[in-house]
C-alpha positions as CSV (number, residue, x, y, z in Angstrom):
1,M,11.1,117.0,73.0
2,W,8.9,120.1,73.3
3,I,8.1,122.6,76.1
4,D,4.9,124.4,76.4
5,T,6.1,127.6,78.2
6,H,2.6,129.0,79.0
7,C,-0.5,126.8,79.6
8,H,-3.4,127.5,81.9
9,L,-4.0,123.8,82.6
10,D,-5.8,124.7,85.8
11,A,-8.4,126.7,83.9
12,G,-12.1,125.8,84.4
13,E,-12.4,125.0,80.7
14,F,-10.5,121.7,81.3
15,G,-12.8,120.7,84.0
16,D,-11.5,117.4,85.5
17,E,-9.4,116.6,82.5
18,S,-6.3,118.5,83.4
19,V,-4.2,115.5,84.4
20,A,-5.3,113.6,81.3
21,Q,-4.6,116.6,79.0
22,A,-1.0,116.6,80.5
23,A,-0.7,112.9,79.8
24,L,-1.8,113.3,76.2
25,A,0.7,116.1,75.7
26,K,3.4,113.8,77.2
27,A,2.5,111.2,74.6
28,Q,3.0,113.8,71.9
29,G,6.5,114.6,73.1
30,V,5.6,117.6,75.5
31,D,8.2,117.0,78.2
32,M,7.3,120.1,80.3
33,I,4.2,122.3,80.6
34,V,4.6,125.6,82.5
35,I,1.4,126.4,84.4
36,P,1.2,130.2,85.5
37,A,-1.1,131.4,88.2
38,V,-3.3,134.3,87.7
39,E,-4.2,135.4,91.3
40,V,-3.2,134.5,94.8
41,A,-6.3,132.3,95.3
42,T,-4.9,129.9,92.5
43,F,-1.4,129.7,93.8
44,A,-2.1,126.4,95.7
45,G,-4.0,124.9,92.9
46,V,-1.4,125.4,90.2
47,A,1.4,124.1,92.6
48,R,-0.7,121.0,93.3
49,L,-1.5,120.4,89.7
50,A,2.1,120.7,88.6
51,G,3.1,118.3,91.4
52,S,0.5,115.8,90.2
53,I,1.8,115.3,86.7
54,P,5.2,114.2,85.5
55,N,5.7,117.1,83.0
56,G,4.4,119.9,85.1
57,C,6.0,123.0,86.6
58,Y,4.5,126.4,87.7
59,A,4.8,130.2,88.1
60,L,3.1,132.4,90.7
61,G,1.7,135.8,89.8
62,I,-1.1,138.2,89.7
63,H,-2.4,138.6,86.1
64,P,-3.3,142.2,85.1
65,I,-7.0,141.2,84.4
66,F,-7.2,140.1,88.1
67,V,-5.6,143.4,89.4
68,P,-8.8,145.2,89.8
69,H,-10.0,142.9,92.6
70,A,-6.5,142.5,94.2
71,H,-5.3,144.2,97.3
72,E,-2.0,145.1,98.9
73,D,-2.3,142.1,101.1
74,D,-2.2,139.9,98.0
75,L,1.2,141.3,97.3
76,R,2.5,140.5,100.8
77,A,0.9,137.1,100.5
78,M,2.6,136.5,97.2
79,R,6.1,137.4,98.5
80,D,5.5,135.0,101.4
81,Q,4.3,132.1,99.2
82,V,7.2,132.8,96.6
83,A,9.7,132.5,99.5
84,A,8.1,129.2,100.5
85,A,8.1,127.9,97.0
86,M,11.7,128.4,96.4
87,D,12.2,124.9,98.0
88,D,9.9,123.4,95.4
89,P,11.9,122.3,92.4
90,R,8.7,122.7,90.2
91,F,8.4,126.5,90.9
92,V,10.2,128.1,88.0
93,A,9.1,131.8,87.6
94,I,7.0,134.8,88.5
95,G,3.9,134.9,86.3
96,E,1.6,135.6,84.8
97,V,2.3,139.3,85.3
98,G,2.4,142.4,83.2
99,L,0.1,145.1,81.7
100,D,-3.1,145.0,79.6
101,F,-4.1,148.2,77.9
102,F,-6.4,146.6,75.6
103,I,-9.5,145.9,77.8
104,P,-11.3,149.3,78.1
105,M,-12.0,149.0,81.9
106,L,-8.2,148.4,82.5
107,C,-7.4,151.5,80.5
108,E,-9.1,153.8,82.9
109,P,-6.4,156.2,84.5
110,A,-6.9,154.7,88.1
111,M,-6.8,151.2,86.8
112,R,-3.8,151.7,84.7
113,D,-2.0,153.1,87.7
114,K,-3.0,150.2,89.8
115,Q,-1.8,147.7,87.1
116,V,1.5,149.6,87.0
117,H,1.9,149.4,90.8
118,F,1.1,145.6,90.9
119,F,3.5,145.0,88.0
120,R,6.4,146.9,89.5
121,E,5.9,145.2,92.9
122,Q,5.9,141.8,91.2
123,L,9.0,142.8,89.3
124,R,10.6,143.5,92.7
125,I,9.7,140.1,94.0
126,A,11.3,138.5,90.9
127,R,14.3,140.6,91.2
128,D,14.7,139.9,94.9
129,F,14.5,136.1,94.5
130,G,16.4,136.0,91.2
131,L,13.5,134.7,89.2
132,P,12.4,135.1,85.5
133,I,9.0,136.4,84.7
134,L,6.2,135.4,82.4
135,T,4.9,138.8,81.1
136,H,1.5,139.6,79.7
137,V,2.0,142.3,77.2
138,R,-1.2,143.6,75.4
139,K,-1.0,147.1,73.8
140,S,1.6,147.8,76.5
141,Q,5.0,146.7,74.9
142,D,7.0,149.9,75.5
143,V,5.5,150.5,79.0
144,V,6.4,147.0,80.1
145,L,9.8,147.4,78.7
146,K,10.3,150.6,80.5
147,H,9.5,149.1,83.9
148,I,11.6,145.9,83.1
149,R,14.7,148.2,82.5
150,Q,13.9,150.0,85.8
151,I,13.4,146.9,88.1
152,T,15.2,144.1,86.3
153,P,14.1,140.5,86.8
154,N,16.4,137.5,85.9
155,G,15.1,137.5,82.3
156,G,11.8,136.1,81.3
157,I,9.3,135.5,78.4
158,A,7.3,138.1,76.6
159,H,4.2,135.9,76.3
160,A,2.1,135.9,73.1
161,F,4.5,138.5,71.5
162,N,2.9,140.7,69.0
163,G,5.1,143.8,68.8
164,S,7.5,145.4,66.4
165,F,10.9,144.1,65.5
166,Q,12.4,147.1,67.5
167,Q,10.3,146.1,70.6
168,A,11.4,142.4,70.0
169,Q,14.9,143.6,70.2
170,G,14.3,145.5,73.3
171,Y,13.1,142.3,75.0
172,I,16.0,140.3,73.7
173,D,18.4,143.0,74.9
174,A,16.8,142.8,78.3
175,G,17.5,139.1,78.5
176,F,14.1,137.8,77.4
177,K,12.7,135.2,75.1
178,L,9.7,135.7,73.0
179,G,6.7,133.4,73.1
180,F,5.0,132.2,69.9
181,G,1.9,130.0,69.7
182,G,-1.4,129.5,68.1
183,A,-1.7,133.1,66.6
184,M,1.3,132.2,64.4
185,T,-0.7,129.5,62.5
186,F,-3.1,131.8,60.9
187,T,-2.1,133.0,57.5
188,R,-3.6,136.4,58.0
189,A,-1.4,137.0,61.1
190,L,1.3,138.7,58.8
191,Q,3.2,140.6,61.4
192,I,3.4,137.6,63.9
193,R,4.5,135.3,61.0
194,R,7.3,137.8,59.9
195,L,8.5,138.0,63.4
196,A,8.5,134.2,63.8
197,T,10.5,133.9,60.5
198,E,13.0,136.6,61.0
199,L,13.9,136.8,64.7
200,P,16.8,134.8,65.9
201,L,15.7,131.2,66.5
202,D,17.4,131.1,69.8
203,A,15.1,134.0,71.0
204,I,12.0,132.0,70.5
205,V,10.0,129.7,72.8
206,L,6.8,128.0,72.1
207,E,3.6,128.2,74.0
208,T,-0.1,127.3,73.6
209,D,-1.8,129.6,76.3
210,A,-4.3,126.8,76.5
211,P,-7.3,126.9,76.7
212,D,-7.0,130.1,74.8
213,I,-5.3,131.3,71.5
214,S,-6.2,128.1,69.6
215,P,-4.2,127.3,66.5
216,A,-6.0,127.5,63.1
217,W,-6.9,123.9,63.0
218,V,-8.6,124.0,66.4
219,H,-10.1,127.5,66.3
220,P,-12.7,128.3,67.8
221,G,-12.4,125.2,70.0
222,R,-10.5,124.7,73.2
223,N,-6.8,124.8,72.9
224,S,-4.6,122.1,74.7
225,P,-1.0,121.6,75.4
226,D,-0.8,118.6,73.0
227,Q,-0.9,121.1,70.1
228,I,2.6,122.5,70.8
229,A,4.3,120.0,68.4
230,R,2.2,120.9,65.5
231,I,2.6,124.7,66.3
232,G,6.3,124.0,66.2
233,E,5.9,122.4,62.7
234,V,4.4,125.6,61.6
235,L,7.3,127.6,62.8
236,A,9.6,125.1,60.9
237,Q,7.6,125.6,57.7
238,L,7.8,129.4,58.0
239,R,11.5,129.3,58.6
240,G,12.3,126.6,56.0
241,I,14.1,124.4,58.6
242,A,13.7,120.9,60.0
243,V,11.1,120.3,62.6
244,D,13.7,118.7,64.9
245,Q,15.8,121.9,64.6
246,V,12.8,123.9,66.0
247,A,12.2,121.4,68.7
248,Q,15.9,121.4,69.9
249,A,16.2,125.2,69.6
250,S,13.0,126.1,71.3
251,T,13.7,123.6,74.1
252,A,17.2,125.1,74.6
253,A,15.8,128.5,74.7
254,A,13.1,127.6,77.3
255,T,15.5,125.8,79.6
256,A,18.0,128.7,79.4
257,I,15.4,131.3,80.3
258,L,13.8,129.1,83.0
259,P,16.8,127.6,84.7
260,R,15.0,126.2,87.7
261,M,13.0,124.0,85.2
262,K,14.6,120.5,85.3
263,L,13.5,118.1,82.5
264,K,13.2,114.5,83.6
265,A,14.8,111.8,81.5
266,D,12.3,109.1,80.3
């Protein structure tokens, strides 16, 4: 059993293949795929897609890359739609939210401030509804941690984690799990592979971020959720443990941090 804790299955790169991709992943043992929204305009689509596949669930959030075009009304709409989604058992988290200080345009002072504002407001929504968050953290580890400590959600996942051991411990102390995926499969990704090898196994969840962050054997092609088992095999090799142990541990970590997620028995 595997869980892909972060997969943009609604992305345009999948065209009309999203349902087929979910079925292919299911055949490879992927019992759940978490589909995060990136802007209010995609909320209905991700909920509909998650409801159309047996191994789908979803999160609602405004991604930092979409913050430049977002408005205060989007935050109000998000709060209303989150309230309505609480009755949907496939709704599991707030996400994808966070901070991106890598893209130059997003690093301009006014845009940094807007990112922080939107992140803090979405943290408040997560806190108010008792939800975990799926956090985008790029060149912003310490700043994201600072705001999480000030406005504390019900745990979450640091998506595509690529920080230091000290930062990793900060997230773990805040009740978070750390997401590892395709980047870990490249031999040159020394820091990520060290983290994956040495961090507590119960702190790690697996993800594809499909269609992005393709593993080494797919790069530069389109990533897909059926790759999660092979990514898990790489983690097992790095740690010198059985693949089944990684599958069990990563599934347990994912279900612990996303308590609304209910796996369906075959």
